[in-house]
SERO-155648 format. One line per 4 residues: number of its first residue (from 1); their letters; for each residue x, y, z of N, C-alpha, C. Coordinates in nm, 2 decimals. Atoms other than C-alpha are relative to their C-alpha. Layout:
REM SERO-155648
NUM> a> X Y Z X Y Z X Y Z | ...
//
This chain:
REM SERO-155648
1> mrkf> -0.13 0.00 0.05 -1.86 -0.06 1.37 0.02 -0.12 -0.10 | -0.01 0.12 0.08 -1.88 -0.41 1.23 -0.07 0.02 -0.14 | 0.07 -0.03 0.13 -2.14 -0.30 0.97 0.08 0.09 -0.09 | -0.08 -0.10 0.07 -1.91 -0.01 0.87 0.11 -0.07 -0.07
5> lagr> -0.12 0.07 0.06 -1.61 -0.24 0.82 -0.05 -0.09 -0.11 | 0.05 0.09 0.11 -1.82 -0.49 0.62 -0.03 0.08 -0.13 | 0.03 -0.09 0.11 -1.94 -0.20 0.40 0.13 0.04 -0.08 | -0.13 -0.04 0.06 -1.58 -0.08 0.33 0.06 -0.12 -0.07
9> flll> -0.06 0.12 0.06 -1.46 -0.43 0.27 -0.08 -0.04 -0.13 | 0.08 0.03 0.12 -1.75 -0.48 0.02 0.04 0.10 -0.11 | -0.05 -0.10 0.10 -1.64 -0.16 -0.16 0.13 -0.04 -0.06 | -0.14 0.05 0.05 -1.28 -0.29 -0.18 -0.02 -0.12 -0.09
13> lmdv> 0.02 0.11 0.09 -1.40 -0.62 -0.32 -0.06 0.03 -0.13 | 0.07 -0.04 0.13 -1.62 -0.45 -0.58 0.11 0.07 -0.09 | -0.10 -0.06 0.08 -1.32 -0.24 -0.69 0.10 -0.11 -0.06 | -0.08 0.11 0.04 -1.10 -0.55 -0.71 -0.07 -0.08 -0.12
17> aalq> 0.08 0.07 0.10 -1.37 -0.73 -0.91 -0.01 0.08 -0.13 | 0.01 -0.08 0.12 -1.42 -0.44 -1.15 0.13 0.01 -0.07 | -0.13 -0.01 0.07 -1.05 -0.40 -1.22 0.04 -0.14 -0.06 | -0.04 0.13 0.05 -1.00 -0.78 -1.27 -0.09 -0.03 -0.12
21> vaff> 0.09 0.02 0.12 -1.31 -0.79 -1.51 0.05 0.08 -0.11 | -0.05 -0.09 0.10 -1.16 -0.50 -1.70 0.12 -0.06 -0.06 | -0.12 0.06 0.05 -0.83 -0.68 -1.73 -0.03 -0.12 -0.09 | 0.04 0.12 0.07 -1.00 -1.00 -1.84 -0.06 0.03 -0.14
25> lifm> 0.06 -0.04 0.12 -1.21 -0.82 -2.10 0.10 0.05 -0.10 | -0.09 -0.05 0.09 -0.92 -0.64 -2.25 0.10 -0.11 -0.05 | -0.08 0.11 0.04 -0.72 -0.96 -2.26 -0.07 -0.08 -0.11 | 0.08 0.08 0.10 -1.00 -1.14 -2.45 -0.01 0.08 -0.13
29> lryq> 0.01 -0.08 0.12 -1.05 -0.85 -2.69 0.13 0.01 -0.08 | -0.13 -0.03 0.07 -0.68 -0.80 -2.76 0.07 -0.13 -0.05 | -0.08 0.12 0.03 -0.53 -1.15 -2.76 -0.08 -0.12 -0.04 | 0.08 0.12 0.04 -0.82 -1.40 -2.81 -0.09 0.03 -0.12
33> mdll> 0.09 -0.03 0.11 -1.06 -1.22 -3.04 0.06 0.09 -0.11 | -0.07 -0.09 0.09 -0.81 -0.98 -3.22 -0.09 0.12 -0.04 | 0.08 -0.12 0.03 -1.07 -0.70 -3.20 0.09 0.13 0.02 | -0.10 -0.11 -0.03 -0.80 -0.47 -3.05 0.14 -0.06 -0.01
37> papd> -0.13 0.07 0.00 -0.48 -0.62 -3.18 0.11 0.08 0.06 | -0.12 -0.06 -0.05 -0.16 -0.55 -3.00 0.09 0.04 -0.11 | -0.09 -0.03 0.10 0.10 -0.37 -3.20 0.11 -0.11 -0.02 | -0.09 0.11 0.04 0.32 -0.63 -3.38 -0.02 -0.12 0.09
41> ssyl> 0.03 0.11 -0.09 0.15 -0.91 -3.19 0.02 -0.13 -0.06 | -0.03 0.12 0.06 0.27 -1.17 -3.43 0.09 -0.09 0.08 | -0.09 0.08 -0.08 0.54 -1.28 -3.19 -0.06 -0.02 0.15 | 0.05 0.02 -0.13 0.32 -1.26 -2.88 -0.10 -0.11 0.00
45> dlsl> 0.09 0.11 -0.02 0.15 -1.57 -2.77 -0.03 -0.01 0.15 | 0.02 -0.01 -0.14 0.02 -1.48 -2.43 -0.12 -0.08 0.04 | 0.12 0.07 -0.05 -0.21 -1.70 -2.22 -0.05 0.09 0.12 | 0.07 -0.07 -0.11 -0.44 -1.58 -1.95 0.09 -0.01 0.13
49> gdyi> -0.10 0.02 -0.12 -0.18 -1.72 -1.69 0.11 0.11 0.00 | -0.11 -0.10 0.01 0.08 -1.47 -1.82 -0.06 0.14 0.03 | 0.07 -0.13 -0.02 -0.17 -1.19 -1.77 -0.04 0.02 0.15 | 0.06 -0.01 -0.14 -0.28 -1.27 -1.41 0.09 0.08 0.09
53> lpsl> -0.09 -0.07 -0.10 0.03 -1.15 -1.21 0.01 0.15 -0.03 | 0.00 -0.15 0.02 0.06 -0.81 -1.39 -0.14 0.06 0.04 | 0.13 -0.06 -0.03 -0.31 -0.76 -1.35 -0.02 0.02 0.15 | 0.01 -0.02 -0.15 -0.29 -0.82 -0.97 0.09 0.11 0.05
57> vvtm> -0.09 -0.10 -0.04 0.01 -0.59 -0.94 -0.07 0.14 -0.03 | 0.06 -0.13 0.03 -0.17 -0.31 -1.12 -0.13 0.02 0.08 | 0.12 -0.01 -0.09 -0.49 -0.38 -0.92 0.04 0.05 0.14 | -0.04 -0.04 -0.13 -0.30 -0.34 -0.60 0.05 0.15 0.00
61> cwla> -0.04 -0.14 0.02 -0.15 -0.01 -0.73 -0.12 0.09 0.00 | 0.12 -0.08 0.01 -0.49 0.12 -0.81 -0.07 0.01 0.14 | 0.06 0.00 -0.13 -0.63 0.02 -0.47 0.08 0.10 0.10 | -0.08 -0.09 -0.09 -0.34 0.21 -0.30 -0.02 0.14 -0.04
65> iffa> 0.03 -0.14 0.04 -0.41 0.52 -0.51 -0.14 0.04 0.05 | 0.13 -0.03 -0.05 -0.78 0.50 -0.42 0.00 0.02 0.15 | -0.01 -0.01 -0.15 -0.69 0.45 -0.05 0.06 0.14 0.03 | -0.07 -0.12 -0.02 -0.46 0.75 -0.07 -0.09 0.12 -0.02
69> fgfy> 0.10 -0.10 0.02 -0.74 0.96 -0.20 -0.12 0.00 0.09 | 0.11 0.00 -0.10 -0.97 0.86 0.08 -0.13 -0.07 -0.04 | 0.13 0.06 0.05 -1.22 0.64 -0.10 -0.05 -0.11 0.10 | 0.04 0.11 -0.09 -1.22 0.38 0.18 0.00 0.06 0.15
73> rpkp> 0.01 -0.06 -0.14 -1.24 0.63 0.48 -0.14 0.02 0.04 | 0.14 -0.01 -0.04 -1.54 0.66 0.69 -0.06 0.14 0.01 | 0.07 -0.13 0.00 -1.68 0.99 0.58 -0.11 -0.01 -0.11 | 0.11 0.00 0.10 -2.01 1.03 0.40 0.02 0.10 -0.11
77> vkal> -0.01 -0.09 0.11 -2.04 1.18 0.06 -0.09 0.12 0.02 | 0.08 -0.12 -0.03 -2.16 1.54 0.11 -0.05 0.06 -0.13 | 0.04 -0.06 0.13 -2.17 1.66 -0.25 0.05 -0.09 -0.11 | -0.03 0.09 0.11 -2.18 1.46 -0.57 0.12 0.06 -0.08
81> fnei> -0.11 -0.07 0.08 -1.95 1.72 -0.75 0.13 -0.03 0.07 | -0.13 0.02 -0.07 -1.68 1.68 -0.48 0.04 -0.15 -0.02 | -0.04 0.14 0.02 -1.69 1.30 -0.51 0.04 -0.03 -0.14 | -0.04 0.01 0.14 -1.67 1.32 -0.89 0.14 0.06 -0.02
85> trvi> -0.13 -0.07 0.01 -1.38 1.56 -0.86 0.11 -0.09 0.06 | -0.10 0.09 -0.06 -1.20 1.32 -0.63 0.03 -0.12 -0.08 | -0.02 0.11 0.09 -1.25 1.03 -0.86 0.08 0.04 -0.12 | -0.07 -0.04 0.12 -1.13 1.22 -1.16 0.15 0.03 0.04
89> savs> -0.14 -0.03 -0.04 -0.82 1.34 -0.96 0.07 -0.13 0.03 | -0.07 0.12 -0.03 -0.74 0.99 -0.84 0.04 -0.08 -0.13 | -0.03 0.07 0.13 -0.77 0.84 -1.19 0.11 0.07 -0.08 | -0.11 -0.08 0.07 -0.56 1.12 -1.34 0.13 -0.02 0.06
93> vgim> -0.13 0.03 -0.07 -0.29 1.07 -1.08 0.05 -0.14 -0.03 | -0.03 0.14 0.03 -0.30 0.69 -1.14 0.05 -0.01 -0.14 | -0.04 0.00 0.14 -0.27 0.74 -1.52 0.14 0.06 -0.01 | -0.13 -0.07 0.00 0.02 0.98 -1.47 0.11 -0.09 0.06
97> ifaf> -0.10 0.09 -0.06 0.20 0.74 -1.24 0.04 -0.12 -0.10 | -0.03 0.12 0.09 0.16 0.44 -1.48 0.07 0.05 -0.13 | -0.07 -0.05 0.12 0.26 0.66 -1.78 0.15 0.02 0.03 | -0.13 -0.03 -0.04 0.57 0.77 -1.60 0.08 -0.13 0.02
101> lly> -0.07 0.13 -0.02 0.66 0.41 -1.50 0.02 -0.08 -0.13 | -0.01 0.07 0.12 0.60 0.27 -1.85 0.08 0.06 -0.11 | -0.08 -0.07 0.11 0.78 0.53 -2.06 0.12 0.06 0.06
//
C-alpha cells in the first residue's frame, strides 16, 4: 500500500511540475523574450511574482479535473486507446471550463 501511495504521489508531483514548467515557459516567451507578445502589452509590466498565484490556482483546477477523471485512482491501464480517450476528454472538459470562466 505504501508503494502504491508513493507512486500516486509521484504522479501528482510530476503533473504539478509539468504545469508549472509550462506556465514558466509561456511567461518567459510572452513577457520576457517577446516571442509571443501579449495583445496590447505596452501597458503590462508583469513580473514572475505576479504570475505565480494565478498559475497555482490554475494548476489546482487542472489537478481537480484530472482527479475527477480518475487519473489518480488505483486501477491499471488496460488499453492505451482508453487511456488516450480519457486524457483527451479531461483536457477538453478543462478547456471548456476555463473558456467559460474567462469569457
